[in-house]
A tleap script that builds the chain and sets N, CA, C and O, in Angstrom:
source leaprc.protein.ff14SB
mol = sequence {
  NMET ASN PRO ARG SER VAL SER LEU GLY GLN
  PRO THR ALA ARG THR GLY PRO ASP CYS HIE
  ASP ALA VAL CYS ILE THR CYS ALA ASP ILE
  ALA VAL PRO VAL ARG VAL ARG GLU LEU THR
  ALA ASP GLY LEU ALA VAL VAL ASP THR ASP
  ALA GLY ARG GLU GLU ILE SER VAL ALA LEU
  VAL GLU ALA GLY PRO GLY ASP VAL VAL LEU
  VAL HIE ALA LYS GLU ALA ILE ALA VAL VAL
  GLU GLN HIE CSER
}
set mol.1.N position { 0.834 -1.175 0.000 }
set mol.1.CA position { 0.000 0.000 0.000 }
set mol.1.C position { 0.875 1.233 0.000 }
set mol.1.O position { 1.848 1.299 0.752 }
set mol.2.N position { 0.562 2.173 -0.796 }
set mol.2.CA position { 1.281 3.429 -0.855 }
set mol.2.C position { 1.064 4.188 0.446 }
set mol.2.O position { -0.084 4.325 0.869 }
set mol.3.N position { 2.122 4.697 1.112 }
set mol.3.CA position { 1.954 5.401 2.375 }
set mol.3.C position { 1.178 6.696 2.236 }
set mol.3.O position { 0.820 7.303 3.245 }
set mol.4.N position { 0.910 7.135 1.025 }
set mol.4.CA position { 0.175 8.378 0.820 }
set mol.4.C position { -1.302 8.148 0.507 }
set mol.4.O position { -2.026 9.100 0.214 }
set mol.5.N position { -1.753 6.900 0.567 }
set mol.5.CA position { -3.152 6.626 0.268 }
set mol.5.C position { -3.680 5.521 1.159 }
set mol.5.O position { -2.909 4.752 1.734 }
set mol.6.N position { -4.986 5.445 1.271 }
set mol.6.CA position { -5.623 4.365 2.011 }
set mol.6.C position { -6.076 3.316 1.024 }
set mol.6.O position { -5.907 3.491 -0.183 }
set mol.7.N position { -6.654 2.221 1.514 }
set mol.7.CA position { -6.994 1.115 0.631 }
set mol.7.C position { -7.987 1.502 -0.460 }
set mol.7.O position { -8.021 0.846 -1.501 }
set mol.8.N position { -8.784 2.526 -0.266 }
set mol.8.CA position { -9.730 2.962 -1.288 }
set mol.8.C position { -9.106 3.920 -2.288 }
set mol.8.O position { -9.781 4.391 -3.203 }
set mol.9.N position { -7.824 4.211 -2.119 }
set mol.9.CA position { -7.136 5.094 -3.051 }
set mol.9.C position { -7.339 6.569 -2.766 }
set mol.9.O position { -6.950 7.412 -3.574 }
set mol.10.N position { -7.940 6.895 -1.636 }
set mol.10.CA position { -8.164 8.291 -1.280 }
set mol.10.C position { -6.902 8.873 -0.662 }
set mol.10.O position { -6.269 8.211 0.161 }
set mol.11.N position { -6.511 10.107 -1.037 }
set mol.11.CA position { -5.328 10.715 -0.443 }
set mol.11.C position { -5.524 10.933 1.057 }
set mol.11.O position { -6.634 11.189 1.522 }
set mol.12.N position { -4.455 10.830 1.778 }
set mol.12.CA position { -4.481 11.062 3.212 }
set mol.12.C position { -3.206 11.782 3.611 }
set mol.12.O position { -2.228 11.788 2.863 }
set mol.13.N position { -3.215 12.383 4.777 }
set mol.13.CA position { -2.019 13.086 5.248 }
set mol.13.C position { -0.916 12.074 5.492 }
set mol.13.O position { -1.158 11.012 6.065 }
set mol.14.N position { 0.275 12.395 5.066 }
set mol.14.CA position { 1.426 11.515 5.243 }
set mol.14.C position { 2.062 11.822 6.574 }
set mol.14.O position { 2.292 12.985 6.904 }
set mol.15.N position { 2.351 10.788 7.345 }
set mol.15.CA position { 3.016 10.971 8.626 }
set mol.15.C position { 4.497 10.696 8.467 }
set mol.15.O position { 4.916 10.038 7.515 }
set mol.16.N position { 5.277 11.195 9.387 }
set mol.16.CA position { 6.713 10.961 9.332 }
set mol.16.C position { 7.421 12.049 8.558 }
set mol.16.O position { 6.805 13.023 8.126 }
set mol.17.N position { 8.721 11.876 8.385 }
set mol.17.CA position { 9.502 12.919 7.708 }
set mol.17.C position { 9.182 12.992 6.226 }
set mol.17.O position { 8.893 11.980 5.587 }
set mol.18.N position { 9.237 14.204 5.688 }
set mol.18.CA position { 9.065 14.388 4.249 }
set mol.18.C position { 10.390 14.140 3.558 }
set mol.18.O position { 11.439 14.578 4.030 }
set mol.19.N position { 10.337 13.440 2.445 }
set mol.19.CA position { 11.538 13.220 1.653 }
set mol.19.C position { 11.560 14.267 0.550 }
set mol.19.O position { 10.587 14.407 -0.191 }
set mol.20.N position { 12.644 14.992 0.436 }
set mol.20.CA position { 12.764 16.041 -0.558 }
set mol.20.C position { 13.829 15.663 -1.578 }
set mol.20.O position { 14.842 15.062 -1.221 }
set mol.21.N position { 13.613 16.006 -2.833 }
set mol.21.CA position { 14.560 15.805 -3.925 }
set mol.21.C position { 14.807 14.339 -4.285 }
set mol.21.O position { 15.247 14.049 -5.398 }
set mol.22.N position { 14.534 13.421 -3.374 }
set mol.22.CA position { 14.710 11.996 -3.644 }
set mol.22.C position { 13.814 11.226 -2.692 }
set mol.22.O position { 13.419 11.745 -1.647 }
set mol.23.N position { 13.499 10.020 -3.039 }
set mol.23.CA position { 12.672 9.186 -2.186 }
set mol.23.C position { 13.569 8.370 -1.276 }
set mol.23.O position { 14.545 7.775 -1.734 }
set mol.24.N position { 13.247 8.336 0.009 }
set mol.24.CA position { 13.987 7.486 0.937 }
set mol.24.C position { 13.832 6.048 0.489 }
set mol.24.O position { 12.753 5.659 0.042 }
set mol.25.N position { 14.869 5.259 0.596 }
set mol.25.CA position { 14.819 3.876 0.138 }
set mol.25.C position { 13.733 3.101 0.864 }
set mol.25.O position { 13.097 2.239 0.258 }
set mol.26.N position { 13.498 3.378 2.148 }
set mol.26.CA position { 12.491 2.639 2.889 }
set mol.26.C position { 11.085 3.199 2.710 }
set mol.26.O position { 10.146 2.663 3.298 }
set mol.27.N position { 10.903 4.254 1.925 }
set mol.27.CA position { 9.572 4.787 1.624 }
set mol.27.C position { 9.085 4.344 0.247 }
set mol.27.O position { 7.949 4.641 -0.123 }
set mol.28.N position { 9.896 3.660 -0.498 }
set mol.28.CA position { 9.519 3.250 -1.846 }
set mol.28.C position { 8.367 2.250 -1.790 }
set mol.28.O position { 8.005 1.778 -0.713 }
set mol.29.N position { 7.791 1.929 -2.944 }
set mol.29.CA position { 6.669 1.003 -3.018 }
set mol.29.C position { 7.104 -0.450 -2.978 }
set mol.29.O position { 6.302 -1.336 -3.271 }
set mol.30.N position { 8.337 -0.713 -2.629 }
set mol.30.CA position { 8.835 -2.083 -2.514 }
set mol.30.C position { 9.331 -2.303 -1.096 }
set mol.30.O position { 9.616 -1.346 -0.377 }
set mol.31.N position { 9.432 -3.548 -0.698 }
set mol.31.CA position { 10.038 -3.867 0.594 }
set mol.31.C position { 11.507 -4.198 0.335 }
set mol.31.O position { 11.838 -4.897 -0.622 }
set mol.32.N position { 12.369 -3.692 1.190 }
set mol.32.CA position { 13.800 -3.906 1.005 }
set mol.32.C position { 14.426 -4.464 2.284 }
set mol.32.O position { 14.010 -4.104 3.385 }
set mol.33.N position { 15.419 -5.337 2.143 }
set mol.33.CA position { 16.123 -5.833 3.326 }
set mol.33.C position { 17.169 -4.811 3.772 }
set mol.33.O position { 17.913 -4.269 2.956 }
set mol.34.N position { 17.211 -4.560 5.077 }
set mol.34.CA position { 18.209 -3.654 5.656 }
set mol.34.C position { 18.718 -4.255 6.952 }
set mol.34.O position { 18.022 -5.041 7.595 }
set mol.35.N position { 19.936 -3.885 7.336 }
set mol.35.CA position { 20.525 -4.394 8.574 }
set mol.35.C position { 20.310 -3.382 9.697 }
set mol.35.O position { 20.559 -2.187 9.538 }
set mol.36.N position { 19.838 -3.895 10.842 }
set mol.36.CA position { 19.618 -3.058 12.019 }
set mol.36.C position { 20.965 -2.706 12.632 }
set mol.36.O position { 21.772 -3.585 12.937 }
set mol.37.N position { 21.192 -1.439 12.803 }
set mol.37.CA position { 22.442 -0.960 13.399 }
set mol.37.C position { 22.276 -0.813 14.911 }
set mol.37.O position { 23.131 -1.253 15.679 }
set mol.38.N position { 21.172 -0.193 15.334 }
set mol.38.CA position { 20.911 0.000 16.761 }
set mol.38.C position { 19.425 0.213 16.983 }
set mol.38.O position { 18.712 0.680 16.095 }
set mol.39.N position { 18.961 -0.136 18.189 }
set mol.39.CA position { 17.583 0.112 18.590 }
set mol.39.C position { 17.552 1.363 19.451 }
set mol.39.O position { 18.493 1.638 20.195 }
set mol.40.N position { 16.468 2.119 19.348 }
set mol.40.CA position { 16.288 3.289 20.203 }
set mol.40.C position { 15.179 2.975 21.200 }
set mol.40.O position { 14.441 2.007 21.018 }
set mol.41.N position { 15.055 3.767 22.231 }
set mol.41.CA position { 14.109 3.503 23.311 }
set mol.41.C position { 12.649 3.666 22.897 }
set mol.41.O position { 11.761 3.212 23.618 }
set mol.42.N position { 12.380 4.290 21.777 }
set mol.42.CA position { 11.010 4.593 21.392 }
set mol.42.C position { 10.446 3.668 20.306 }
set mol.42.O position { 9.576 4.085 19.541 }
set mol.43.N position { 10.924 2.428 20.226 }
set mol.43.CA position { 10.403 1.470 19.252 }
set mol.43.C position { 10.898 1.676 17.844 }
set mol.43.O position { 10.313 1.162 16.891 }
set mol.44.N position { 11.967 2.420 17.709 }
set mol.44.CA position { 12.556 2.675 16.403 }
set mol.44.C position { 13.927 2.018 16.324 }
set mol.44.O position { 14.493 1.595 17.333 }
set mol.45.N position { 14.439 1.942 15.116 }
set mol.45.CA position { 15.775 1.399 14.906 }
set mol.45.C position { 16.489 2.223 13.852 }
set mol.45.O position { 15.868 2.751 12.930 }
set mol.46.N position { 17.781 2.324 13.999 }
set mol.46.CA position { 18.628 2.931 12.977 }
set mol.46.C position { 19.135 1.771 12.130 }
set mol.46.O position { 19.671 0.794 12.653 }
set mol.47.N position { 18.960 1.891 10.806 }
set mol.47.CA position { 19.358 0.816 9.898 }
set mol.47.C position { 20.307 1.352 8.838 }
set mol.47.O position { 20.337 2.547 8.544 }
set mol.48.N position { 21.082 0.430 8.273 }
set mol.48.CA position { 21.967 0.762 7.164 }
set mol.48.C position { 21.255 0.436 5.861 }
set mol.48.O position { 20.791 -0.688 5.671 }
set mol.49.N position { 21.166 1.414 4.957 }
set mol.49.CA position { 20.596 1.199 3.631 }
set mol.49.C position { 21.657 1.549 2.593 }
set mol.49.O position { 22.720 2.067 2.932 }
set mol.50.N position { 21.366 1.268 1.349 }
set mol.50.CA position { 22.290 1.643 0.275 }
set mol.50.C position { 22.476 3.157 0.202 }
set mol.50.O position { 23.506 3.637 -0.271 }
set mol.51.N position { 21.480 3.904 0.668 }
set mol.51.CA position { 21.537 5.360 0.637 }
set mol.51.C position { 22.089 5.962 1.926 }
set mol.51.O position { 22.195 7.183 2.039 }
set mol.52.N position { 22.441 5.121 2.900 }
set mol.52.CA position { 22.950 5.618 4.178 }
set mol.52.C position { 22.077 5.154 5.324 }
set mol.52.O position { 21.278 4.229 5.169 }
set mol.53.N position { 22.224 5.787 6.462 }
set mol.53.CA position { 21.446 5.409 7.648 }
set mol.53.C position { 20.064 6.053 7.609 }
set mol.53.O position { 19.898 7.201 7.197 }
set mol.54.N position { 19.073 5.267 8.058 }
set mol.54.CA position { 17.706 5.757 8.179 }
set mol.54.C position { 17.103 5.219 9.456 }
set mol.54.O position { 17.569 4.219 10.002 }
set mol.55.N position { 16.063 5.886 9.934 }
set mol.55.CA position { 15.348 5.444 11.116 }
set mol.55.C position { 14.031 4.817 10.675 }
set mol.55.O position { 13.311 5.378 9.849 }
set mol.56.N position { 13.721 3.641 11.236 }
set mol.56.CA position { 12.502 2.926 10.888 }
set mol.56.C position { 11.809 2.463 12.164 }
set mol.56.O position { 12.401 2.482 13.243 }
set mol.57.N position { 10.555 2.050 12.035 }
set mol.57.CA position { 9.821 1.464 13.147 }
set mol.57.C position { 10.062 -0.047 13.168 }
set mol.57.O position { 10.079 -0.694 12.121 }
set mol.58.N position { 10.247 -0.596 14.361 }
set mol.58.CA position { 10.360 -2.044 14.527 }
set mol.58.C position { 9.253 -2.553 15.451 }
set mol.58.O position { 9.413 -3.575 16.117 }
set mol.59.N position { 8.141 -1.838 15.486 }
set mol.59.CA position { 7.031 -2.175 16.377 }
set mol.59.C position { 6.390 -3.517 16.041 }
set mol.59.O position { 5.826 -4.158 16.928 }
set mol.60.N position { 6.457 -3.960 14.795 }
set mol.60.CA position { 5.783 -5.186 14.374 }
set mol.60.C position { 6.658 -6.425 14.435 }
set mol.60.O position { 6.167 -7.534 14.225 }
set mol.61.N position { 7.943 -6.261 14.716 }
set mol.61.CA position { 8.870 -7.399 14.703 }
set mol.61.C position { 9.741 -7.396 15.955 }
set mol.61.O position { 9.866 -6.381 16.640 }
set mol.62.N position { 10.331 -8.535 16.235 }
set mol.62.CA position { 11.320 -8.632 17.310 }
set mol.62.C position { 12.688 -8.704 16.656 }
set mol.62.O position { 13.135 -9.773 16.242 }
set mol.63.N position { 13.341 -7.568 16.567 }
set mol.63.CA position { 14.637 -7.475 15.890 }
set mol.63.C position { 15.644 -6.810 16.818 }
set mol.63.O position { 15.286 -6.042 17.711 }
set mol.64.N position { 16.898 -7.122 16.586 }
set mol.64.CA position { 17.972 -6.534 17.364 }
set mol.64.C position { 19.120 -6.125 16.463 }
set mol.64.O position { 19.097 -6.387 15.261 }
set mol.65.N position { 20.118 -5.488 17.036 }
set mol.65.CA position { 21.285 -5.082 16.259 }
set mol.65.C position { 21.902 -6.272 15.518 }
set mol.65.O position { 22.088 -7.346 16.089 }
set mol.66.N position { 22.210 -6.062 14.247 }
set mol.66.CA position { 22.793 -7.095 13.412 }
set mol.66.C position { 21.776 -7.878 12.608 }
set mol.66.O position { 22.135 -8.511 11.615 }
set mol.67.N position { 20.499 -7.852 13.019 }
set mol.67.CA position { 19.459 -8.564 12.281 }
set mol.67.C position { 19.172 -7.854 10.959 }
set mol.67.O position { 19.341 -6.641 10.841 }
set mol.68.N position { 18.736 -8.631 9.972 }
set mol.68.CA position { 18.284 -8.073 8.700 }
set mol.68.C position { 16.765 -8.131 8.707 }
set mol.68.O position { 16.176 -9.190 8.921 }
set mol.69.N position { 16.132 -6.982 8.470 }
set mol.69.CA position { 14.678 -6.901 8.442 }
set mol.69.C position { 14.205 -6.445 7.074 }
set mol.69.O position { 14.911 -5.734 6.359 }
set mol.70.N position { 13.009 -6.864 6.726 }
set mol.70.CA position { 12.377 -6.432 5.487 }
set mol.70.C position { 11.544 -5.206 5.826 }
set mol.70.O position { 10.697 -5.254 6.719 }
set mol.71.N position { 11.784 -4.092 5.108 }
set mol.71.CA position { 11.157 -2.815 5.443 }
set mol.71.C position { 10.330 -2.304 4.278 }
set mol.71.O position { 10.755 -2.332 3.123 }
set mol.72.N position { 9.132 -1.834 4.616 }
set mol.72.CA position { 8.261 -1.167 3.642 }
set mol.72.C position { 7.677 0.056 4.322 }
set mol.72.O position { 7.143 -0.039 5.428 }
set mol.73.N position { 7.774 1.192 3.674 }
set mol.73.CA position { 7.218 2.449 4.186 }
set mol.73.C position { 7.699 2.759 5.605 }
set mol.73.O position { 6.918 3.155 6.471 }
set mol.74.N position { 8.997 2.570 5.817 }
set mol.74.CA position { 9.655 2.858 7.100 }
set mol.74.C position { 9.173 1.971 8.236 }
set mol.74.O position { 9.342 2.323 9.403 }
set mol.75.N position { 8.569 0.815 7.917 }
set mol.75.CA position { 8.096 -0.140 8.917 }
set mol.75.C position { 8.720 -1.499 8.652 }
set mol.75.O position { 8.582 -2.043 7.556 }
set mol.76.N position { 9.408 -2.055 9.648 }
set mol.76.CA position { 9.937 -3.415 9.519 }
set mol.76.C position { 8.752 -4.368 9.555 }
set mol.76.O position { 7.946 -4.339 10.485 }
set mol.77.N position { 8.652 -5.224 8.523 }
set mol.77.CA position { 7.508 -6.123 8.441 }
set mol.77.C position { 7.893 -7.586 8.639 }
set mol.77.O position { 7.012 -8.434 8.783 }
set mol.78.N position { 9.183 -7.900 8.649 }
set mol.78.CA position { 9.630 -9.273 8.867 }
set mol.78.C position { 11.117 -9.271 9.183 }
set mol.78.O position { 11.859 -8.402 8.726 }
set mol.79.N position { 11.544 -10.249 9.966 }
set mol.79.CA position { 12.961 -10.483 10.196 }
set mol.79.C position { 13.377 -11.578 9.241 }
set mol.79.O position { 12.825 -12.677 9.283 }
set mol.80.N position { 14.346 -11.297 8.372 }
set mol.80.CA position { 14.765 -12.296 7.370 }
set mol.80.C position { 16.082 -12.970 7.729 }
set mol.80.O position { 16.430 -14.005 7.160 }
set mol.81.N position { 16.812 -12.383 8.670 }
set mol.81.CA position { 18.072 -12.987 9.134 }
set mol.81.C position { 18.369 -12.476 10.515 }
set mol.81.O position { 18.442 -11.266 10.732 }
set mol.82.N position { 18.544 -13.392 11.463 }
set mol.82.CA position { 18.871 -12.988 12.824 }
set mol.82.C position { 20.364 -13.105 13.054 }
set mol.82.O position { 21.007 -14.070 12.639 }
set mol.83.N position { 20.898 -12.095 13.728 }
set mol.83.CA position { 22.310 -12.082 14.086 }
set mol.83.C position { 22.505 -12.989 15.292 }
set mol.83.O position { 21.768 -12.883 16.272 }
set mol.84.N position { 23.464 -13.857 15.230 }
set mol.84.CA position { 23.697 -14.818 16.336 }
set mol.84.C position { 24.448 -14.179 17.459 }
set mol.84.O position { 24.730 -14.832 18.464 }
savepdb mol mol.pdb
quit
C-alpha cells in the first residue's frame, strides 16, 4: 500500500519525515532488506541502507542489532536474518 493513500485510493495526510529531492529507500513502493544498526528507546531502529542510515519502526517485529529486516514504508515487516 502506498503510504500516501488508504486502501480505497483516497489521499491522506502523510506521517513521518518528508523526503525532498529523492525518495527514501524505505519509503519506496517495494520492501527492502536492511541491517539493524541500533535500537532506540522509542520502538525505532537505525538501519543501514544503500543510501545511508535511516530510522525505521520495529514495532511489528522482534529485531535486534545485526538482524536483517524487510522494510516497507519505514516499517519493519519481517525479520529475514537474525544475528547470532
